[in-house]
C-alpha positions, 0 to 999 in steps of 0.5 A: 423448405424442399418441397416449396423449392421443387413447387415455385420451380415446377409452377415457374416451368409450367408457365415457360412452357405455354409462353415460351413453348416456341423458344424451347424448340425440339427441346420441349420434350425434355422440359416437359419430362423435367416438369413431370418429374419435379410434380412426382418429386413434390408429392414425396417431399410433402411428408420428407420435409418433415421426416428429415428432421428425425432422419439423416438419410432423408435430410440427405436424400431432400438435400439432393432434390433441392440441388437438382432443382437449382441446377435446373433453374439455372440451366433454364434461366440461362438458356432464357439469358442466352436466347434474349442476347442475340434477339437485342442484336437482331433488333438493331438489325431488323431487315435481316433474315429471321433464318439469320437469329435462328443459327445464333441460337442453335447452339444454346439449343443444343446445349440445353438439351444436352444439360436438361437430359443429364438433369433428367437422369440425375434426378431419375437416380436421386427417385431410384435411391428412395428405394434402394436405400429403404426410403420408400414409405415416404408418401404424402400425408393427407394431414399435411397443413400444407394443404390448407389454404389461409382463410380468406375471411381473416384477411381484413380481420385485425388480430387483437394485440395483447400482453403475451406476459402474465404477471407483467403487473408486478414487474411493471411496478417495481421498475416504474418505481425504481424510476421514481425514486429520483436520483440527481442527474441521470440514472441507468437502469437495467432488465435483465433476463434470457432470451424469450423472457419478456423483457421488451414486453415489460419495457414497453408496458412501462414506456407506454405507461400514462404515468410515465409518460407525465413524469418526463419532458421527453423520451425515446424508444431504440432498438440496439441489437447486435449490429450496433451503429452508434450514430445510427442509435444517435439519429434515432433518438434525436429524431424522436425528442427534437427537430432536425434540418436535413443537413443536422441529419447528416451530421457524423457521430460526434456532432449529433451526439454533442446536439443531442447532448446539449439538448437533453441537458435541459430536460428530464428524459427517459431513453430505453436501449433495447437488446444490448448485446455488448458493454461497448455500446453503453461505453460508446454512448454514455458521453452523450446522455448528460450525467447533469441533466434534470433530477430523475432522468433515465437510460433504461437498458434490456440486455440477457448479459447481466455483466453489461447491466452491471457495467452500465448501472454500476449496481444490482440496486438498479438492476431488475431481473426477470423471473421465469413464468410460475405454473399457473402463469405459464398454464393462463398463457398457454390456454390464451394463446392455444383457445384464441378464436374459440370465443372463451379464456377458460375452455373446459378441457377432459383430464386427458387433454389437460394433463397433456397440456400440462406436460406441454407447458413444463416443457417450456420452463416458464419461457413466455415466447415459448409458451407463446409460439407453442400455444399458437401452434396447438391453436391450429391443431384439433383439440384432441388427445391424438393431436396433443400426443403428437405434439409432446411427442415432438417436443421430446424429440427436439429437446433430446437433440441439444440443451437449447430448450427455446430454440428447439420448441421454436423449430417445431413450430417451424416444422409444423408450417405448410410448404408456402409459409415456410418460405416466407418465414425465412424469408423475414430473417433478411431483414436487419435485428430489431427492425420494423419489416414495412408489410408492403414490401414483404408482400412484393418480395414475396411475389418476386422471389415466386412464393405466392401460390394462385388462388383462383381469380385473387390478386397474389397482393391479397393472398401474400396478406393473408399469408403475413396473418397466418404468421401473425396468428403462429406468433412466428412474428408480431405486428409493429404497427396498423393502417388506419383500416386495421390492416397490418403496416409493419410488423417485428420479428423477435430475436430468437426467432430470427435467430432460427430463421437465418439458421434454417435459412443456412441449413436449406441454402436459403439465404446468406448473411454476409456477415456470418459466412466464415473464410470458406464461404458457402459452396452455393448462395442463391440469396445474398444479404448484406447488413454492415459495411463490407470490403466490396472485393470480399463479396466478389470472392465469396459469390466467385466460389459460389458454384450457382448463380445469385438470385437475390442481393439485399443490401441494407447498408451503403456497400454497393458503389458503382465500381461494385458492379463490375466485379459482380455483374458475371455473378447477378446475370440471373438475378430476381431480386435487386434490394438496395434499401439503404444505399447512398446512391448517386446518378450512376448507381444503375449501370447502362447494361443494367437492362442485361438482368431480364430475369429481374422482377424486383428493383428498389433503391430507398437510400438518400440520394439527391438524384437518381438517373435510370438508363433507358436500358430499363425497359428490356426488364421484361419481367420487372414486377415492382420499381420502387425508387423511394422519396429520391428525385429521378429522371425515369426514360420513356422506355418505362412503358415497355414493361407490361408485367409491372405492377408497382411503380413507386417513384413519387419524384420520378420525372418520366421523359417525353417519347419523341416523334421521331422515336414514335415512328422507329418503335411505335407509341408507347404509354402508361396505358400499356400497363395494364397490371399496374395496381400501384402508381406514384409519379410527377404529373407529366406529359404522360397524363395526356391521352386515354391512359390513365383511364385504363388502368382500372386495376390500380389500387393506389395512384399517387401524382405529384407536381401535377400542372393545371394545364394537364387538367382536362375533361378526361383527366377526370373522368378517368379518376372517377373510372378507377373504382377500384382504388384504395389510396388517392394522392393528388398534388397538383400546382398552377401551369399556364393559368392563374385559376384555382383548382375548384375553378378549373375543375369546375369550369371543365364541368359546367363547360361540358353541361353547357351551364356556365354560372360565373357566380357559383363556378368556385362551388362545382368541383370538376374532380367528379364524386367519389361515390362509386369508390367503394374501397377508397379509405385515404384521400390526400389532395393539394392544390387551390380549392377555396371551397369544399363541395357541401354534398356528403354524397360527394366524398368517398363513402368509407372514407377513413384518412383526409389530407389537404395541402395549401387549398387555401379554404375560405369557408371553415371546412369542418361544418362539412367534415364533421358529417363524413361518417367513417372519417377517424383521421383528418389533416389540414396543412400548410394554408389548407384553410385561410380563415380565422375561426374553426368551429366543430360542432355538437355531435360532430366527427363521431369517428374521428381519433386524430386531427391535425393542424399545421401551417394553418397561418391565419387561425386563431381559433379552434372551438370544440362544442360539447359532445363534439369529437367524442372518439378524439384520441390525438390533437396535433397543432403545429404552426398556427402561429396566430392561435392564442387559445387551445380549443375551447371544449378540449377539457370536457373530452375524456378520450383524449390521450395525446396533445402535441402543441408546437409553434403556438403563441407561446403565452402561458403555454406551459401553464395551460399544459400543466392545467391539462395534465392535471385537469384530464390526466392526458397521457401526452401533453408536450408544449414544443415551440422550441422543436418548432422553431 
């Protein structure tokens, strides 16, 4: 870990020397000396970091280096902050001589010179201690994995999901049999086993089985974990089984529980509560799961504690205890992991290697998680006796340090990580237990923290994505969901691995979880994570006792209100990351002086709010890389265009203010074209779209524009879209402005006028939105607005389009005859009068790759015909609020791959009967007749 700390700061210092040489002035020599010392330290630390696990002297030496590096970083960043204050003041006094500003800066320069000299002397003493205390043999290991870059070719390759619990089938059969032995009303079953034994894996297998799906009217899965919040659990269950209005989603625990109880009382339901740590959980939630539900209703609990299981089930008859793997099962799982990617599941091993492998597996004591992690570790090593002997020796040393064998084995895998992955792995521990971590959020956070090391001209986002794949390959995080293109959408962390991350982070002063701090508080806090509602003065107190400035503040609960900012301000002036993912914010959550946080790189407010207003001082955050306001409605000042380092501007419902003529005269023109580093842009349309700015954002990967008035649909707008050939995601939502013309009419007339060939008869056939044939990376396209007709030429569409969404397009002609020819289309969603005709036909041989079709709010649609051999790959069909539709798709019964059919708001005649017929005819795993949900 210390190697990462030094490496990240050394790189930061090198960049500062290049960019801010004039700022450092006479101190530049001392700064360069500090940078050179850091480079030397980094070389020695590469091996020392891992040896510190075995030698207390080395551990102390490493900790001293880490502390000195943090001190140096604070000194440099405080100096830059202090230099920024007179600079801002002089901006209001532009006509004063430059020498006035230099007079203000001299005290800071002299102070920096003194403090950097002290740090250089301290580092010199630390390095001298190597020989003084017999540590001179610490040299960089040439075989270290630190230099092993993640293979670029792996970046887009999906990781194959597989069951990591060999012999799970027997357990699955027994649990399902317990479920099907129907008791009167509701029953509670439990799966019990120690951490890492596979409780969640078994429960998921049962939950997803087809016969289990067919056995219940509705089902829900919730993660409980140690951070138990009853209302959130009830809301998570309710959202999976029923429809809630926005007001109902805000209900308190009692109201929500009564509503859920009333709904479940009429159903045969299955609810899985995974990872229950306290008997209080069942005591608190039990009243909301009706006893008098349909016979056979089940609540399934997974827990490590048998006493908790007995408290909920009352009898061992309803408890399934997971056993440890036997020797053969353990060996098979080990081989699967250690030799994955080699193209064989039955590798030929020498007698010596097999003997070593058996010794390694024996140390895991039949724990699947330990076997998976160790096997994945060995998959990165050479298949030689020497390599495996080193791993075995490390395992034996770790196991000698304490009784928790599983945690000791997991720590071995962590210690084997290259330095650039250690920080990334630990960072995953900041998220709440059992939470689903968005890969995109993780990538932006890692970048803001400086964890991503440059590799030539590669995008930092792509390198970070490689890091995620590497952690998955090592089984240190798990894939939770994938995007339509196969890339990782979200991931999870096993609770034991999260415990390991938190423990290692605390030991390395990497981050602190507020709930885990005792009354003494840590001496130094770099990153503070808050998971539960806390007393605000308590937070301020723990920061007041910290010797260093806070760099990251992450709150996953409604803790930090506007009253807290005053007490926190002194401790967050060097903040790099401000992550308020679950805050209930108001228009004043961000103070006017937030512009003083000039080191801020990541700002996120994803909580629930009616409105967020950003202050104009946001334009001072010159280092900001990512601004994410989620789905909040917000006002954004035009000073946002000053932030030239901004890479991700995600404010889908954010409206940017116009720059006044007076402001232009005083401060110069500000426009979106100045943000040339933008990779992601999501905003409301507005006057900022006028001019040539959009076309200069050639690095854009994702563009989402909502509520674009047709008054902005000028010739240049569509030409600019056509030039953005790096786009992967394009989402355009249009609303009619001062004209009554449809979107295609407007677009078509633009093109025809440019070509001088206006044809009033065919004007709706020629979309002015220029062809996407050059958008080689565009896989997701969403269009909202009146089109009336789709272009018939297949060449018009992106060549690799995987997902298409059409909203309120008012198409009069059946779109299926065109869309079924798109060669790569996997997901098609037609929403809210996207089509206003009465009949759609999917012809034979069409939609060869389509896996999901969703029809929502096609109010005029009466019939969907699916001809034989059409949609041969279809797995999911969802039809909602198609009020006039009386027949299920003709030909649906011939579909052999269909797994899930969701119906809601259709003409209800014989609907349940038709659903039952489908179940019996083709065994669809999820046939839901949800008229009540759509009502």
